[in-house]
N, C-alpha and C positions, 0 to 999 in steps of 0.2 A: 231569466229565471235565476234565483239565488243558487249558489253552488252547494253541493252536498257537503256536510261536515263528516269527513271520514272518521274522525276520532270518537264519534258518539254511537258506535255500533250497538253497545249494550242498551243505551237509552232508546235507540230506534227499535230494537227488538222488543223491549218492554212495551213500547207504544203500540207496535203492531200486534203483539200478543193481547193486549188489552182491547184493541179495536176488534180483534177476532173473538173476544169474550172467552178467552181460554185462561185457565189458571196455569201457574208455572208447572205444576205437576202434569196437567193435561198436555201441555206443549211438549214437555220432556218425553212423555210416553209416546206421543204421536211422532216425534222426531227420532226416537230411539236413542236418546241420551239420558244420562242420569239427572235427576232433579238438582242435586248440588252443583253439578257441572254447568247446567243451564243458568242457574242462579249466579254463578261466578262470571259467566259471560255477560249477563245483564248488568252486573255491577262493575264491569270493566276489569276484572281480575284475571281473566283468561282471554286469549285470542284463539278462537276456534279455527280448525282447518277448513279448507274449501269444502270437503266432504260433509262435515258437520253443518256448515252453513247451508249447503244444498238440502240436507235433510230438514233443517229448521224452516227453510224457505218453502219447501214442499208442504210441510205441516201447516204453515201459516197461509199457504196459497198466495205467495208473493214471489216476485222475481228473484232467483238466486243471484243474478247479475247485480241487482241493487245491493244485496248484502255483500257481495264480493267487493264492490266499490267502497261501501261503508267500512269494510274491514281492511281496505288498502291492498287487496289481492289483485284487483283490476285497476288500471289507470283511469281515473275519472276524466282526464282530459281527452282520452281517446274518442269516446262517443258521449260526452257529457250531456248534450241536449237530449239524446235518445234515452239515456238512463234517467235523467231528471223527469222527462215526460212520463216515462213508465212509473217512476216513483210517485209522482203527483197523482196519477190515475189510481194507483194501488192504495194510496193513503187517503183518498177522498172518502170521508165518512158518510157522505150523502148518497153514495152508490152502493148497491149490493154486490156480492161477489160475481154473479152472472153478468151484471152490467159492466163491471170492471174488465172481465175477460173479453166481452164483446168489443169494448172500446180498444183494448190492446190488440185484438185480432184485426180490427179495421185499421188501426194505426200501422201495424206491421204490413198489411196488404198495400197500403199507400206507399210505404217506404220501399217495398219491393218493386211496385209499379214504377217508382221514380228512380230505380237503380241503386238503392241503398239497403244495407243490412239484410238480415235474414239468412237462413241456411241455404246452401246451394245443393239441393239433392240431386240435380241432374248434371252437375259439373259445369265447366265453363260454357257460356252460351245459353244457359237456362234463362227463362223469362225473368227479367228484372236484373240480371247480371249486366254490368257495364263492361263492354269490350274495349279494345285499345282506341277506338275512335271517340270514346267518351260518351257514346250513345248506348241506351239499353239494347241488349242483344235482340230483343223482340223487334225493335225498330229496324235493325239491320236485316233481319229475316223478312220483314215486311217489304223493305226496298227491293230485295232480291226477287220476291215472289210477285210484287205488284208492278214490276217494270221500272222501279226507281233506279237511277244511275249511280254507280259508285263514284262518278266524277262530280256529283252534285256537292255544293258546299255543305259542310257539316259544322254544327256547333260543337265545340269541345268543352269538356269540364275543366274549370280552372282549379 
């Protein structure tokens, strides 16, 4: 996938606003910021705070993380593939908002199932978390409860 262009936050916001069929004033009202301030962000004259980006993302129903990367607040190299995948889904004009959210939920569930990403509400060892053996915690629990041996060879994450 092509890498995200962090320097074009304003252009990206304008594109997302237009895709959502919102006027500048409507988005400013929904995000709780002034119309002139949002206009300055779109024109690249202002760099908004993470809090403002979060409000704008919520109003646009897009990922705040995507805006953080575009603004240079998050390191795009950290999870570039995940961020790009989310951005492509959210930017697809052929999908409606419900379809985008369903796809994102499915994507996140597969990532968790494979031991990557997502919040860890139950702390270390929650389903989907990777423990020191490099295997998802759920696989470790399965071995313990199904008679699997701790001495069995394990694949490790590289």
